[in-house]
TORKOLSE-286985 format. One record per residue (C-alpha): x, y, z; residue in three letters; residue number from 1. Coordinates in steps of 0.001 Angstrom, whole numbers. Example, Ala and Ser with C-alpha at 12.3 -4.5 7.8 and 13.67 -1.06 7.14 Angstrom:
<pts>
<pt <12300 -4500 7800> 'ALA' 1>
<pt <13670 -1060 7140> 'SER' 2>
</pts>
This chain:
<pts>
<pt <27941 -18690 -5194> 'MET' 1>
<pt <25799 -15606 -4403> 'PRO' 2>
<pt <23547 -15889 -1259> 'PRO' 3>
<pt <19967 -16921 -1816> 'CYS' 4>
<pt <17559 -13989 -1887> 'ARG' 5>
<pt <14984 -13987 898> 'PRO' 6>
<pt <12122 -14324 -1552> 'THR' 7>
<pt <13758 -17461 -2932> 'GLU' 8>
<pt <14699 -19109 417> 'ALA' 9>
<pt <12988 -22127 1836> 'GLU' 10>
<pt <10434 -21375 4595> 'ASN' 11>
<pt <11054 -23736 7538> 'PRO' 12>
<pt <7393 -23489 8519> 'ALA' 13>
<pt <6160 -24974 5275> 'SER' 14>
<pt <8664 -27810 4677> 'ARG' 15>
<pt <5875 -30372 5088> 'GLU' 16>
<pt <3403 -28506 2869> 'LEU' 17>
<pt <2767 -31518 611> 'ASP' 18>
<pt <1857 -33640 3575> 'ARG' 19>
<pt <-562 -31266 5340> 'LEU' 20>
<pt <-4334 -31573 5273> 'SER' 21>
<pt <-6212 -28756 3564> 'ALA' 22>
<pt <-7135 -27274 7000> 'ALA' 23>
<pt <-3557 -27446 8213> 'GLU' 24>
<pt <-2306 -25799 5050> 'ALA' 25>
<pt <-4875 -23075 5365> 'PHE' 26>
<pt <-3716 -22325 8913> 'ASP' 27>
<pt <-134 -22205 7689> 'LEU' 28>
<pt <-981 -19661 5024> 'PHE' 29>
<pt <-3018 -17699 7530> 'ASP' 30>
<pt <-80 -17477 9914> 'ALA' 31>
<pt <2308 -16427 7165> 'GLU' 32>
<pt <-68 -13822 5732> 'ASP' 33>
<pt <-305 -12246 9153> 'GLU' 34>
<pt <3281 -11103 8598> 'ARG' 35>
<pt <2456 -9107 5524> 'VAL' 36>
<pt <618 -6219 7256> 'ASN' 37>
<pt <3517 -5877 9735> 'ALA' 38>
<pt <5998 -5746 6828> 'ALA' 39>
<pt <3938 -3023 5101> 'VAL' 40>
<pt <3675 -1104 8333> 'ARG' 41>
<pt <7449 -1177 8814> 'ALA' 42>
<pt <7850 497 5466> 'ALA' 43>
<pt <5493 3368 6339> 'ARG' 44>
<pt <7949 6220 5965> 'PRO' 45>
<pt <8951 5243 2470> 'ALA' 46>
<pt <5361 4545 1423> 'ILE' 47>
<pt <4183 7919 2680> 'VAL' 48>
<pt <7064 9570 841> 'ALA' 49>
<pt <5997 7735 -2380> 'ALA' 50>
<pt <2393 8876 -1965> 'ILE' 51>
<pt <3428 12457 -1550> 'GLU' 52>
<pt <5708 12251 -4564> 'LEU' 53>
<pt <2956 10678 -6717> 'VAL' 54>
<pt <314 13225 -5672> 'ALA' 55>
<pt <2705 16084 -6450> 'GLU' 56>
<pt <3495 14754 -9902> 'ARG' 57>
<pt <-114 14065 -10725> 'LEU' 58>
<pt <-1051 17562 -9554> 'ALA' 59>
<pt <1353 19163 -11951> 'ARG' 60>
<pt <-97 17168 -14872> 'GLY' 61>
<pt <2345 14297 -14903> 'GLY' 62>
<pt <1772 10551 -14956> 'ARG' 63>
<pt <2310 7644 -12619> 'LEU' 64>
<pt <3807 4831 -14610> 'ILE' 65>
<pt <4213 1366 -13016> 'TYR' 66>
<pt <6979 -786 -14451> 'ALA' 67>
<pt <7334 -4492 -13557> 'GLY' 68>
<pt <7659 -8007 -14834> 'ALA' 69>
<pt <5565 -11066 -14157> 'GLY' 70>
<pt <3284 -10830 -11102> 'THR' 71>
<pt <4751 -7432 -10184> 'SER' 72>
<pt <3925 -6055 -13649> 'GLY' 73>
<pt <440 -7481 -13629> 'ARG' 74>
<pt <-301 -5944 -10292> 'LEU' 75>
<pt <850 -2579 -11539> 'GLY' 76>
<pt <-1365 -2930 -14617> 'MET' 77>
<pt <-4284 -3927 -12397> 'LEU' 78>
<pt <-3897 -814 -10222> 'ASP' 79>
<pt <-3641 1389 -13279> 'ALA' 80>
<pt <-6752 107 -15052> 'VAL' 81>
<pt <-8826 396 -11861> 'GLU' 82>
<pt <-8100 4116 -11487> 'CYS' 83>
<pt <-10398 5503 -14315> 'PRO' 84>
<pt <-13613 3845 -13050> 'PRO' 85>
<pt <-12775 4610 -9448> 'THR' 86>
<pt <-11577 8190 -9793> 'PHE' 87>
<pt <-12762 9142 -13284> 'CYS' 88>
<pt <-9148 9794 -14118> 'SER' 89>
<pt <-7725 10020 -17581> 'ASP' 90>
<pt <-6470 6567 -18539> 'PRO' 91>
<pt <-3148 8104 -19436> 'ARG' 92>
<pt <-2732 9505 -15918> 'GLN' 93>
<pt <-1907 6136 -14343> 'VAL' 94>
<pt <-281 3606 -16665> 'GLU' 95>
<pt <1253 138 -16357> 'GLY' 96>
<pt <4207 -1145 -18348> 'ARG' 97>
<pt <5030 -4856 -18208> 'ILE' 98>
<pt <8030 -6727 -19495> 'ALA' 99>
<pt <6934 -8664 -22594> 'GLY' 100>
<pt <4105 -6259 -23358> 'GLY' 101>
<pt <363 -6776 -23180> 'PRO' 102>
<pt <726 -10479 -24034> 'GLU' 103>
<pt <2444 -10909 -20639> 'ALA' 104>
<pt <-869 -10123 -18952> 'LEU' 105>
<pt <-2446 -13329 -20275> 'LEU' 106>
<pt <478 -15720 -20087> 'ARG' 107>
<pt <3853 -15884 -18439> 'SER' 108>
<pt <6710 -14617 -20606> 'ILE' 109>
<pt <9508 -15332 -18095> 'GLU' 110>
<pt <12517 -14413 -20267> 'GLY' 111>
<pt <11205 -10930 -20894> 'ALA' 112>
<pt <12404 -9673 -17514> 'GLU' 113>
<pt <16107 -10331 -18267> 'ASP' 114>
<pt <16688 -7510 -20705> 'SER' 115>
<pt <17959 -4262 -19223> 'LEU' 116>
<pt <17781 -2588 -22669> 'GLU' 117>
<pt <14173 -3535 -23275> 'LYS' 118>
<pt <13320 -2055 -19883> 'GLY' 119>
<pt <15026 1180 -20890> 'ARG' 120>
<pt <13204 1277 -24223> 'ALA' 121>
<pt <9856 858 -22542> 'ALA' 122>
<pt <10284 4207 -20748> 'LEU' 123>
<pt <11573 6279 -23626> 'ASP' 124>
<pt <8513 8512 -23527> 'ASP' 125>
<pt <8658 9791 -19906> 'VAL' 126>
<pt <9521 13314 -18847> 'GLY' 127>
<pt <10201 15508 -15885> 'PRO' 128>
<pt <6591 15710 -14733> 'ASP' 129>
<pt <6233 11944 -14499> 'ASP' 130>
<pt <6994 9473 -11749> 'VAL' 131>
<pt <8049 5939 -12663> 'VAL' 132>
<pt <7236 3284 -10015> 'PHE' 133>
<pt <9362 149 -10503> 'GLY' 134>
<pt <8188 -3047 -8850> 'ILE' 135>
<pt <10419 -6123 -8393> 'ALA' 136>
<pt <9677 -8544 -5573> 'ALA' 137>
<pt <13232 -9935 -5607> 'SER' 138>
<pt <14714 -6445 -6153> 'GLY' 139>
<pt <16998 -7588 -8972> 'THR' 140>
<pt <14859 -7720 -12141> 'THR' 141>
<pt <16996 -6263 -14945> 'PRO' 142>
<pt <13992 -5033 -16994> 'TRP' 143>
<pt <12772 -2933 -14076> 'VAL' 144>
<pt <16170 -1516 -13255> 'HIS' 145>
<pt <16574 -600 -16939> 'GLY' 146>
<pt <13224 1173 -16860> 'ALA' 147>
<pt <14151 3140 -13766> 'LEU' 148>
<pt <17534 3970 -15215> 'GLU' 149>
<pt <16043 5453 -18346> 'ARG' 150>
<pt <13363 7319 -16349> 'ALA' 151>
<pt <16171 9051 -14315> 'ARG' 152>
<pt <17990 9983 -17519> 'GLU' 153>
<pt <14839 11686 -18785> 'ARG' 154>
<pt <14283 13592 -15611> 'GLY' 155>
<pt <11367 11639 -14185> 'ALA' 156>
<pt <10978 11006 -10458> 'ALA' 157>
<pt <11470 7327 -9501> 'THR' 158>
<pt <10067 4934 -6832> 'VAL' 159>
<pt <11231 1368 -6348> 'PHE' 160>
<pt <9329 -1343 -4498> 'LEU' 161>
<pt <10982 -4580 -3487> 'ALA' 162>
<pt <10244 -7220 -892> 'CYS' 163>
<pt <13899 -7757 141> 'VAL' 164>
<pt <16167 -5512 2269> 'PRO' 165>
<pt <18066 -2715 483> 'PHE' 166>
<pt <21449 -4357 1323> 'ALA' 167>
<pt <20415 -7477 -654> 'VAL' 168>
<pt <19429 -5558 -3819> 'ALA' 169>
<pt <20315 -1860 -3825> 'PRO' 170>
<pt <18695 719 -6076> 'ASP' 171>
<pt <19080 4398 -6960> 'ARG' 172>
<pt <15406 5484 -6897> 'ALA' 173>
<pt <14292 8763 -5285> 'ASP' 174>
<pt <12107 6661 -2954> 'VAL' 175>
<pt <13041 3041 -2165> 'SER' 176>
<pt <10222 991 -478> 'ILE' 177>
<pt <11238 -2239 1101> 'ARG' 178>
<pt <8402 -4466 2318> 'VAL' 179>
<pt <10386 -7436 3635> 'VAL' 180>
<pt <7917 -10354 3539> 'THR' 181>
<pt <10464 -13154 3944> 'GLY' 182>
<pt <10396 -16644 2442> 'PRO' 183>
<pt <7135 -17753 755> 'GLU' 184>
<pt <5059 -20774 1835> 'VAL' 185>
<pt <5927 -22169 -1610> 'LEU' 186>
<pt <9563 -21292 -1972> 'ALA' 187>
<pt <10156 -18632 -4645> 'GLY' 188>
<pt <6507 -18125 -5460> 'SER' 189>
<pt <6378 -14295 -5009> 'THR' 190>
<pt <2726 -14243 -6154> 'ARG' 191>
<pt <2028 -15145 -2502> 'LEU' 192>
<pt <3137 -12891 381> 'LYS' 193>
<pt <5165 -10537 -1849> 'ALA' 194>
<pt <2306 -10214 -4266> 'GLY' 195>
<pt <-188 -9475 -1407> 'THR' 196>
<pt <2210 -6837 76> 'ALA' 197>
<pt <2628 -5265 -3403> 'THR' 198>
<pt <-1188 -4983 -3812> 'LYS' 199>
<pt <-1531 -3411 -406> 'LEU' 200>
<pt <1111 -824 -1212> 'VAL' 201>
<pt <-320 79 -4635> 'LEU' 202>
<pt <-3820 325 -3168> 'ASN' 203>
<pt <-2598 2889 -628> 'ARG' 204>
<pt <-482 4850 -3150> 'VAL' 205>
<pt <-3209 5558 -5652> 'THR' 206>
<pt <-6145 5875 -3238> 'THR' 207>
<pt <-4475 8282 -861> 'ILE' 208>
<pt <-2838 10290 -3752> 'ALA' 209>
<pt <-6229 10751 -5489> 'PHE' 210>
<pt <-7860 11607 -2148> 'ALA' 211>
<pt <-5303 14379 -1688> 'ARG' 212>
<pt <-6096 15597 -5268> 'LEU' 213>
<pt <-9809 16043 -4496> 'GLY' 214>
<pt <-11113 12888 -6118> 'ASN' 215>
<pt <-12597 11684 -2856> 'VAL' 216>
<pt <-15032 13481 -526> 'HIS' 217>
<pt <-14694 12197 2977> 'GLY' 218>
<pt <-14423 8491 2268> 'ASN' 219>
<pt <-16911 8605 -630> 'LEU' 220>
<pt <-16076 7741 -4263> 'MET' 221>
<pt <-17454 10952 -5660> 'VAL' 222>
<pt <-15500 10769 -8881> 'ASP' 223>
<pt <-16856 7274 -9808> 'VAL' 224>
<pt <-17474 6975 -13543> 'ASP' 225>
<pt <-21284 6326 -13481> 'THR' 226>
<pt <-21388 5687 -17257> 'ARG' 227>
<pt <-19589 2333 -16878> 'GLY' 228>
<pt <-22446 0 -15905> 'ASN' 229>
<pt <-25708 -276 -13935> 'ALA' 230>
<pt <-23815 -905 -10640> 'LYS' 231>
<pt <-21710 2260 -11072> 'LEU' 232>
<pt <-24790 4262 -12062> 'ARG' 233>
<pt <-26577 3053 -8952> 'GLY' 234>
<pt <-23602 3941 -6815> 'ARG' 235>
<pt <-23579 7453 -8306> 'GLY' 236>
<pt <-27253 7997 -7602> 'GLU' 237>
<pt <-26775 6764 -4009> 'ALA' 238>
<pt <-23934 9203 -3546> 'LEU' 239>
<pt <-25994 12097 -4757> 'VAL' 240>
<pt <-28817 11062 -2424> 'ARG' 241>
<pt <-26410 10732 505> 'ARG' 242>
<pt <-24854 14176 -59> 'LEU' 243>
<pt <-27929 16203 -959> 'THR' 244>
<pt <-30879 14484 753> 'GLY' 245>
<pt <-32768 14152 -2514> 'LEU' 246>
<pt <-35150 11296 -3254> 'SER' 247>
<pt <-34016 8415 -5459> 'ALA' 248>
<pt <-35860 9768 -8540> 'ASP' 249>
<pt <-34621 13303 -7956> 'ALA' 250>
<pt <-31013 12192 -7407> 'ALA' 251>
<pt <-31188 10254 -10700> 'GLY' 252>
<pt <-32524 13286 -12524> 'ALA' 253>
<pt <-29825 15564 -10949> 'ALA' 254>
<pt <-27166 13135 -12088> 'LEU' 255>
<pt <-28485 13225 -15564> 'ASP' 256>
<pt <-28434 17007 -15584> 'ARG' 257>
<pt <-24828 16868 -14458> 'ALA' 258>
<pt <-23792 14574 -17281> 'GLY' 259>
<pt <-23292 11681 -14886> 'GLY' 260>
<pt <-20762 13497 -12699> 'ARG' 261>
<pt <-21571 13105 -8973> 'VAL' 262>
<pt <-19598 16196 -7780> 'LYS' 263>
<pt <-21260 18415 -10340> 'THR' 264>
<pt <-24699 17138 -9439> 'ALA' 265>
<pt <-24053 17724 -5743> 'VAL' 266>
<pt <-22692 21195 -6291> 'LEU' 267>
<pt <-25523 22098 -8608> 'MET' 268>
<pt <-28061 21074 -5923> 'GLN' 269>
<pt <-26455 22476 -2869> 'LEU' 270>
<pt <-25173 25795 -4354> 'ALA' 271>
<pt <-28169 26256 -6719> 'HIS' 272>
<pt <-26001 26396 -9793> 'LEU' 273>
<pt <-26395 25340 -13397> 'ASP' 274>
<pt <-23946 22753 -14764> 'ARG' 275>
<pt <-21491 25191 -16335> 'ALA' 276>
<pt <-21179 27247 -13144> 'ALA' 277>
<pt <-20764 24138 -11012> 'ALA' 278>
<pt <-18046 22725 -13268> 'ASP' 279>
<pt <-16272 26121 -13178> 'GLU' 280>
<pt <-16319 26207 -9371> 'ARG' 281>
<pt <-14993 22649 -9285> 'LEU' 282>
<pt <-12215 23612 -11646> 'ALA' 283>
<pt <-11325 26626 -9416> 'GLU' 284>
<pt <-11114 24206 -6477> 'ALA' 285>
<pt <-8881 21865 -8515> 'ARG' 286>
<pt <-11616 19235 -8604> 'GLY' 287>
<pt <-12301 19150 -4848> 'SER' 288>
<pt <-16021 19090 -3898> 'LEU' 289>
<pt <-15190 20112 -366> 'ARG' 290>
<pt <-13019 22926 -1586> 'GLY' 291>
<pt <-15677 24175 -3987> 'ALA' 292>
<pt <-18346 24221 -1292> 'LEU' 293>
<pt <-16175 25770 1398> 'GLU' 294>
<pt <-14817 28453 -995> 'ARG' 295>
<pt <-18013 29508 -2733> 'HIS' 296>
<pt <-20962 28338 -641> 'ALA' 297>
<pt <-19888 27492 2963> 'PRO' 298>
<pt <-23511 27502 4087> 'GLU' 299>
<pt <-24277 24673 1648> 'ALA' 300>
<pt <-21606 22182 2583> 'ARG' 301>
<pt <-22478 18616 1863> 'ALA' 302>
<pt <-23582 16712 4971> 'PRO' 303>
<pt <-20499 14483 5435> 'HIS' 304>
</pts>
């Protein structure tokens, strides 16, 4: 009989979970969740390598494609759909593929993860400029390994994230991330520590990659899509005010003249340009507001 995977093992600390008070159970979860950051920190070299690989592929016009099943797939989809409103990225730039298809986002389709061939078929469209990021908490999900296998055949770069040691579940990805979170409070429920660790890793991968690509200025979300809703519009106006010193009304007007693009509005104001010229300078700087200001108008750098 094969050994029990760490993510499936019984956690000695939670053997009396069903007998604990709510406060005691809370403290138990708190103590176990403290281990997650340490596990992510221990995987720092591989996570940094993945970030650099993702940024390089996105810079050359490729895509980041998450591939996962169950909770892992849903977390990949969540990170993908959050990128356009956060970084004004093309929705095709970061994608999520999940075993069982879109229906698996709304309800569990447990058997979908068992097919290696269906995982392969889900990645038939990738190419050499893309990076496929497989996620499998247990490290053994056939659908995910099939997806990565097909991605390698088609020349894509590959990253694999699992919450068990490499020796327990080997892989052949270009970058293998192992965030070893140990047994769950509820044995086998990888939506808990493994899910939290996965979310932390994905947050860092896309946020740092897009920051390296010029979609962030300092720590400001200057590529926010201000057309989404009133909250995002307000955030955009506040950013223009922060970076130019304009009044609220003037910042709103500047944002309108820039077509709702914060970086364009700031560059128009600080470098005294019209919209077309500002967009041209941003394109020359590969989308970086800092680069555009430093290259073309160093005396008008944004105050950040």
